[in-house]
N, C-alpha and C positions, 0 to 999 in steps of 0.2 A: 730712477731719477726722482721718484716721489715716495718717500718712506711711508707716509700715511696709507697710500693706496696699497703698497706692498704688504703692510701689516694686515690690512683688510682682506687681501687675497689669502693670506695665511690663516687668519683667525676667523674670518667670516664664513667662507664656504658658500653654501646655498642659503644661509640665514636671511639675507636681504630679500629673498624671493617673495615672501608674503607681502612685504611693503611694495615691491615692484608691481605685483598683480593689482594691489589696491590703487596704485597710481594710474594704471591703465584701465581700471574698472573691469578687470578680467577675473572671473571666478574659476575655481578648480575644474568644474564641469566643462566650462567653455574652453579652457586650455586643453584638457584631455581630449575633447572632441576634435579640436583643430589638429592636434598632434596624431590622433588615432591611437592614443595611449589608454591604458587601463586606468579608470578614475581612482580606484583604491590605491594604486601605486602613486599617482600624483598626490593624493591627499596625504599618504604616509610620508612622502619625501618633504612635503610642506610642514607636516607636524613634527618631523624628526630631521632637522637640517643636517647636512653632512659636509665635511670638509673635502677639499680637493685632495686626491691621492698624492699629488706632487705639485709643488709650486717652484717655478723658475724665476729667479731675480735676473733681470736682463740688463747687461752692460754692453749690448751690441746695438740692435736696431732701435731700442727704446731710449737711446741716450744721445744727446747732442754732444758732438765731439769737440767741446771746448775744455780748457784746463780746469776751469771752475766747476763745470758740470760733472766732469769725470771724477774730480776729487770728492765732490759732494756725494756722488752716487756710490763711490767706493766705501765711504764712511757709512752711508745709509744701508748698503748691502750687509756690511759686517754687523751693524747694530740689529738689523732685522733677523739675521741668522742667529745671533747670540741671544737676543732678548725677547723675540716674539714667542708666543705660546704655540708651538708646532704640534701639540697633541690634543689639547682641549679635553684631556681625560680619556681619550679613545686612541685608536691607532694613529701613530705619528705620521704626519704629512712628510713625504720625502723632500729633502732640502737640496735644491739645485741652483746653479749659477751659470749664466752664459757669458763668457768673456768675448771680446772682439775677435773676429776671425783673423787669419794670418794676413789677409790682404790689407787690413787696416794698420798693420805695423805696431800694434800696441798689445798684442796677446800676452806676452810674458810679463810686461809691466803691470797689467791689470790683474792677471791671474795670480802672480806672485804677491802683488800688493795686498790682495784680499786674503790669501792664505797666511801671510805674515801677521796681518791684523787679527785674524781669528786665533792664531797660535799665541799671540801676546796675552790673550785673556783666558787661555786654556789652563785648567788646574789639574787635569788628569791625563794629559798627553793625547787627547782627541780633539777634533774640531767639529762644529755643527754643520757639516757639509757632506752630503751623501754622494754627490757627483757633479759633473759639469755637462752642459749641453754645448757641443762644439759646432759652430756654424761653418757653412761654406767649404766643407771638406771637398777636395778635388782628387787627390792622389793618395795611394796607400803610403807613399813615403812621408806625406804630411802627418799621417797617423803616427808613424814612428817618431816624428819630431814632437808631437803633442804628448805622447806617452813618455818620451824621454824627459820632457820638461816636468811632468808630474812626478816621475820617479826622483828626479833631482831635488824637487821641492820637498817631497816626503822624506827623503834621506836627510836633507839639511835641517828639517824641522822636527825630526824624530817621530814622524808619523808612520803607521804601518804601510809598508810598500804595497801598492796596488789597491789601497783602501778607497781612493777616490775613483769612482766609476765614471764612464763617459758614454753619453748618448750622442750619436752623430746625426746632424741634419743633412739630408740629401736634398740639395737645392739646385742642382745643375744637371744638364744632360751628360756631362763628362763624369760626374759622380755616379749617376745611375749606370752608365756604361761600365764603370770600374767597381761596382758595388761588391761583387764577390771578393775581390782582392782587398778592398777597404775593410770588409768585415773580418777577413782572415788576419790582417795585420792588427785589427783592433780587438781580437777575441779575448785577450787577457784582462781588459778593463771594460769591455763593451756591455752596456745594459739596455740599449734600445737603438732602433733606427727610426728616424722621424722624417716625414715628408714635408718639405718646405715649399708649398705650392706657389707662393707669390714670386719668390726668387727664381724658382724653376721655370715659371711661365716667362719671366723676363729673359732668362738665360737662353731658352730655345726659341724665343720670338713668337710666343702665342699672342694673338690679338687681345684676348681677355684673360683675366685670372678666373678660369672656368673650372669649378670643381668637377663637373661631369664632362670630361673631355677624354677621348680615346687615348691620347698620348699620356695624359696624367694618369689614367687608369693603368696603362702599361707600366709606368714607373711604380705605382702602388703595388702592382703584382710582383714586380722585381723585389721591392722592399719586403713584402710578405714572404716571398720564397726564401730570400737570403736570411731574414731575421729568424724564420723558422728553422733554417738549416743550422744556425749557430745558437739557437735556443734563447733568443731575446724577443721582447715584444716589438711589433711594428706599430707605430703611432701615426695617425693621420694628422694633417695640418689643420689650421684654424679656419672656420667659416668667418669671412671678413665682415659680413653684414651683421653688425651688433644689434640686439633687440633693445634699442634706446629710442627715446622720443625725438621728434624734430620740432623745434620751437616755431617753425613756420606753419605747422599743421594744427588743425583743431583736434579736440579730444577724440572724436569718432575716427578720424583718419589715423591718428596716432595709435589707437587701439588696433585698427586693422594692420598697420605697419608692424606693430609689436607681434601680433599673432603670426603674420607671414614670416617674420624673421625667426621666431621660435620654431615654426614648422620647418623652416629651411635648415636650421642647425640640427634639429632632431632627425630630419630625413638624411642629412649628410652623415650623421653619426651612425644611424642604422645601416646605411650603405657601406660605410667603412667597416662596421662590425661584420657584415655579411661577406665582405671581401677578405676577412681574416685579420683585420687590424684590431689590436687589443686596447686601443685608447684613442683619444682625439684631443688636440690642444684647444683651449678656450681662453678668452680674454675678458670675460664678463660673468658675474654670478648667475645670470639667467641662462647663459650658454652652458655653464657648469651643470645647472639643474637639468637642462635638456639632454646633455650628453650622459650624465649619470643615469637618467631615466631610460635612455635608449639602450645602454649596456645592461641595466637591470632587467629589461624585458627580453634580453637575448636568451637567457637560460633561466628557467623556473626551478624551484625546489623539486617539483615533480620530475622534471627532465633529468636533474642530477641523480635522483633516486633510481630512475630507470637505468642510467649509466652504471651506477653502483651494482644494481641487480644483474646487469650483463656481466660485470666482472666476476661476481660470485658464481653465476651460472656457468660461465666459460671455465672458471677454475675447477668446478666440479666435473665438467666434461673432460678436461685434460687429465684429471686424476683417474677418470674411468677409461683412459686410453684413447680419447678422441682428439684429433688435431683440428677438425672442423665439425661444426654441429649447427643445429637450428635453435635459435633463441628468440622467442616471440615471433616466430614466423620469418625470421631474417637469418640468412647464412652468416655464421659467426666463426672467426678463426683468429689467428694471431694478429692479423692486420686490424680487424674490428676491435679486438681487445686493446691494442695499442692506442687506437683512437679514443676509446672510452677513458683510458688512463690519462691521455692528454687533456681531455675535457675536464676531468675531475682535478687534475693538477692545477690547471689554470683557475678553476673555481676556488680551490683552496688558497691560491696565491692572492686572490682579490677578496677573500673573506666570505665567500658564498658557500663554502663546503668545509665542514669541521676537519681541521688538520689532524686531530687524533684519529678520526675515522679514516682519513686518507692514509695515515700510517698503517692502520690495521689492515686496510685493503691492499697495501703494498704500492700505493700510488706515489707516496713520498717515502724517503728513507730518513732515518734519524739524523744523519749528517746534513 
């Protein structure tokens, strides 16, 4: 709905963070202490701002459902996808779009409308869209409908069949209950399963939108299990308390509020990471800073080197005829070898481990 904000989300990343800290009179040491984070990591992320790994342009919850607003947003989405700088000279941010869910009755109009506009300006038979985030999925049959719509559009527009990937939002008790079937139906295009906590809390009647709730954690566990089974990342939902100022508070109170909310999103991200989720949604550059920091601290370069050493040591043991052995005082076999490979593969995917080295270790394949 707001093209300027959308471009800032794409092109700005964490770059506003230094200015945000100055506004709240918070120094790097104060922030690191409040988060329980390593000060050199905080300082490095401030000195070397990073972009978001993925940006989603939202035509569902963020959009007023009036004809004028919808038309303006469709134009803005196409312009941002086509004209914004999505790379900044580094790894390109993934480009995603969220159409309205099926219950709103305008899914095909908005999805097709955007795809047609992108294709009109295409000069090489491709469009600047990596995938869609599809909301409010309930039944596996709805997955078949969505994928059929995408295939029809790709065929009509001359795009590669299956090229538009889909991340599904799990936002209801019924979706959680049917998650294995949903994932099986979605496997040909699936790229992520995302937890939508706010709608989920409304759907099952929770009194509060509480991040740390046993029922919410049960659904997170389901998402992690099924996402792992089909080989896609599980992504946690957004922390709704943004680290922004309140005009009714004085400077000292706003600083306290900012630090509390930064601590909250950082803690939520660490918790999601420890549960096996590979990312977390954000809606503000300070949240992006906290979440990137939380995931950066999850695995150090030394940790990854230890995993690589395990692979090489176990490979040598297998060549010597051993199926199980001791490596660094820990029992090691095919199961621990598989786990080390999974850790290094994920690290390579997010740019934390050299892909050429991963190829040499057999963690990745050339294809």
